[in-house]
C-alpha positions in Angstrom: 45.6 40.2 -9.8 45.3 40.3 -13.6 47.2 37.5 -15.3 46.1 38.3 -18.9 45.1 41.2 -21.1 41.5 40.3 -21.0 41.3 39.7 -17.2 38.8 41.9 -15.5 38.2 43.6 -12.2 34.7 43.3 -10.6 33.0 46.6 -9.8 30.9 46.8 -6.6 27.7 46.2 -8.7 29.1 42.9 -10.1 30.0 44.3 -13.5 33.3 43.0 -14.9 35.6 45.7 -16.3 38.8 45.0 -18.2 41.8 46.0 -16.1 43.7 47.5 -19.1 42.2 49.5 -21.9 43.0 52.0 -24.6 42.7 55.7 -23.9 42.1 58.2 -26.8 42.6 61.6 -25.1 44.0 64.2 -27.5 43.5 61.9 -30.5 41.6 64.0 -33.1 38.4 62.8 -34.8 39.3 60.9 -38.0 41.1 57.9 -39.4 43.9 57.9 -36.8 41.5 57.1 -34.0 39.6 54.6 -36.1 42.9 52.7 -36.7 44.0 52.9 -33.1 40.7 51.5 -31.8 40.8 48.7 -34.5 44.5 47.9 -33.7 43.7 47.7 -30.0 40.7 45.4 -30.4 42.5 43.2 -33.0 45.3 42.8 -30.5 43.1 41.7 -27.6 42.1 44.9 -25.9 38.5 44.9 -24.8 38.1 48.3 -23.2 38.0 51.7 -24.9 37.9 55.0 -23.0 36.7 58.3 -24.6 34.9 61.4 -23.5 32.5 64.0 -25.0 35.2 66.7 -24.7 37.7 64.7 -26.7 35.6 65.4 -29.7 36.3 61.9 -31.2 33.3 59.8 -30.2 32.0 59.5 -33.7 35.2 57.8 -35.1 35.8 55.9 -31.9 32.4 54.4 -32.5 33.3 53.7 -36.1 36.5 52.0 -35.0 34.6 49.8 -32.6 31.9 48.8 -35.1 34.5 47.9 -37.8 36.7 46.0 -35.2 33.7 44.0 -34.0 32.8 43.0 -37.6 36.4 42.2 -38.5 37.2 40.1 -35.4 33.8 38.3 -35.1 33.0 39.9 -31.8 29.7 41.2 -30.4 29.0 44.5 -28.7 29.0 42.7 -25.3 32.6 41.8 -25.8 33.8 45.4 -25.6 33.7 47.7 -22.6 33.1 51.3 -23.6 33.5 54.4 -21.4 32.6 58.0 -22.0 32.3 61.1 -19.8 29.9 64.0 -19.4 31.6 67.4 -19.8 31.5 70.3 -17.3 29.1 72.5 -19.4 26.5 69.6 -19.3 26.6 69.0 -15.5 23.0 69.4 -14.5 20.2 66.8 -14.2 18.5 67.3 -17.5 21.7 68.5 -19.3 23.5 65.3 -18.2 20.7 63.1 -19.5 20.8 64.9 -22.8 24.6 64.7 -23.0 24.4 60.9 -22.5 22.0 60.5 -25.4 24.3 62.7 -27.6 27.3 60.6 -26.7 25.4 57.4 -27.6 24.3 58.9 -30.9 27.8 59.9 -31.8 29.3 56.6 -30.8 26.5 54.7 -32.7 25.9 52.5 -29.6 22.7 51.4 -27.8 24.3 51.7 -24.4 27.6 52.5 -22.6 29.3 50.2 -20.2 30.6 53.1 -18.0 29.6 56.8 -17.9 31.6 59.2 -15.7 31.3 62.8 -14.5 34.5 64.2 -16.0 35.4 66.9 -13.4 34.0 67.8 -9.9 32.5 71.2 -10.8 31.4 72.7 -7.5 27.6 73.0 -7.1 27.0 71.0 -10.3 28.2 67.4 -9.8 25.5 66.3 -7.4 22.7 67.0 -9.9 24.8 65.3 -12.6 25.2 62.3 -10.2 21.4 62.0 -9.8 21.2 61.9 -13.6 23.7 59.1 -13.7 21.8 57.2 -11.1 18.7 57.6 -13.2 20.5 56.3 -16.3 21.8 53.3 -14.3 18.4 52.4 -12.8 16.8 52.7 -16.2 19.3 50.1 -17.5 20.8 52.6 -20.0 24.4 52.2 -18.7 26.0 49.2 -17.0 28.1 51.2 -14.5 28.5 54.8 -13.4 31.3 56.7 -11.8 33.4 59.9 -11.5 36.7 61.2 -12.7 39.2 63.5 -11.0 37.3 63.4 -7.6 39.4 63.9 -4.5 38.4 62.2 -1.2 36.2 65.2 -0.1 34.4 65.2 -3.4 33.6 61.5 -3.1 32.4 62.0 0.5 30.2 64.8 -0.6 28.6 62.9 -3.5 28.1 59.8 -1.3 26.4 61.8 1.4 23.3 62.1 -0.7 23.8 59.3 -3.3 21.4 56.3 -3.6 24.2 54.6 -5.5 27.9 54.8 -4.7 30.3 55.5 -7.6 31.7 52.3 -9.1 34.9 54.0 -10.5 37.0 57.0 -9.8 39.3 57.8 -12.8 42.2 60.1 -11.8 45.6 61.2 -12.9 47.9 58.5 -11.4 51.5 57.6 -12.1 54.8 57.1 -10.2 55.1 60.9 -9.6 51.5 61.1 -8.3 50.8 57.8 -6.6 47.5 58.9 -4.9 48.1 56.6 -2.0 45.6 58.2 0.3 42.9 58.2 -2.4 43.7 54.6 -3.3 43.2 53.6 0.4 39.9 55.5 0.6 38.5 54.0 -2.6 39.5 50.5 -1.6 37.8 51.0 1.8 34.6 52.0 0.1 34.6 49.5 -2.8 35.3 52.1 -5.5 37.7 51.0 -8.2 40.5 53.4 -8.9 41.5 53.9 -12.6 44.6 55.7 -13.8 44.6 58.3 -16.6 47.9 59.5 -17.9 49.6 56.5 -16.4 52.9 57.3 -18.3 52.8 61.0 -17.2 52.5 62.0 -20.8 55.9 60.6 -21.5 57.7 62.5 -18.8 58.8 59.4 -17.0 60.3 57.5 -19.9 63.9 58.7 -19.1 63.6 58.0 -15.4 66.8 56.1 -14.3 65.1 54.0 -11.6 62.4 52.8 -14.0 65.0 52.2 -16.8 67.1 50.1 -14.4 64.1 47.9 -13.4 63.1 47.6 -17.0 66.6 46.4 -18.0 66.4 43.6 -15.5 63.2 42.2 -17.2 63.9 43.3 -20.8 60.9 45.6 -20.6 60.4 49.3 -21.5 59.8 52.0 -18.8 56.1 52.1 -20.0 55.7 48.4 -19.4 57.2 48.7 -15.9 54.8 51.5 -15.0 51.7 49.7 -16.4 52.8 46.5 -14.5 53.1 48.6 -11.4 49.5 49.7 -11.9 48.3 46.2 -12.4 50.0 45.0 -9.2 48.4 47.8 -7.2 45.0 46.7 -8.5 44.5 49.9 -10.5 42.7 49.9 -13.8 44.9 51.6 -16.4 44.2 53.1 -19.9 47.5 54.1 -21.7 47.0 56.1 -24.8 48.7 55.3 -28.1 47.9 55.5 -31.8 50.8 53.3 -32.9 50.0 49.6 -33.2 53.5 48.4 -32.1 53.1 50.6 -29.0 49.6 49.4 -28.3 50.9 45.8 -28.5 53.9 46.7 -26.2 51.7 48.3 -23.6 49.7 45.1 -23.2 52.8 42.9 -23.0 53.1 43.1 -19.2 51.7 39.7 -18.1 54.9 37.6 -18.4 56.8 39.1 -15.5 56.2 40.3 -11.9 57.8 43.2 -10.0 59.2 42.3 -6.6 57.9 43.9 -3.4 61.1 45.9 -3.3 60.7 47.2 -6.8 57.1 48.2 -6.1 58.4 50.2 -3.1 61.1 51.8 -5.3 58.5 52.9 -7.8 56.2 54.1 -5.0 59.1 56.2 -3.6 59.2 58.2 -6.9 56.1 60.1 -5.7 56.3 63.9 -5.6 52.5 64.6 -5.7 53.2 66.2 -9.0 50.5 66.5 -11.7 50.7 67.0 -15.4 47.0 67.8 -15.6 44.8 70.3 -13.7 44.3 70.2 -9.9 40.8 68.9 -9.2 40.6 71.5 -6.3 41.7 74.4 -8.5 40.5 74.3 -12.1 38.4 76.8 -14.1 36.8 75.2 -17.2 
């Protein structure tokens, strides 16, 4: 289990990925995202997660480059993730989309590249493209996002390389227990997006009560719960004090009973789209 902010999980291909990172979903291209990325890296974060569809790769890349220079770090010190969007899911289109993301980010390689959504009839060709990028040494690890068990089974049926990551919506109202069990069994690391349920859980009485016991915020309790379940997590924030707070989760440990209490909040309720029923 992670003991410090810069601790890593080892993906099934041996690549070390930080267990906690900064997400930049819904942060517009511009100075806000530059400052958020710089604040995260200056305060010890080593993982940044973006996507083509977020439309902010250019200034995410700027933030990374400035932070590396200001903190005497090298590119190898930072783990960068991006994702191919649905309109580019096809063998050639995915290869081209990867190059576009690299160009926008101003980087020579990505640490992790994901298929953003399991668009039926398209994700297998995209997966072949990711395998090609991986085998060519252009990306350190490849994976998927928003894949259910049956999507994973389908892609693995023909894959040469098993996905290393599955990044999904996961929080105490959507604990994804079955999916977590399946990914563990197959050596695929589960990663949580929207771990704080876009703020919807911040007034939850159970979480507030547990937080009061440790002098921690509800957000910190949820992120600690992720860590103790072995789930990689990427909370989003643009405020430096919140970025620091989100990482201050390694000085306490939830009891088994508290973990069960949080697990029991599950309602299989999503704030994002259903991977089996989306149209974009």
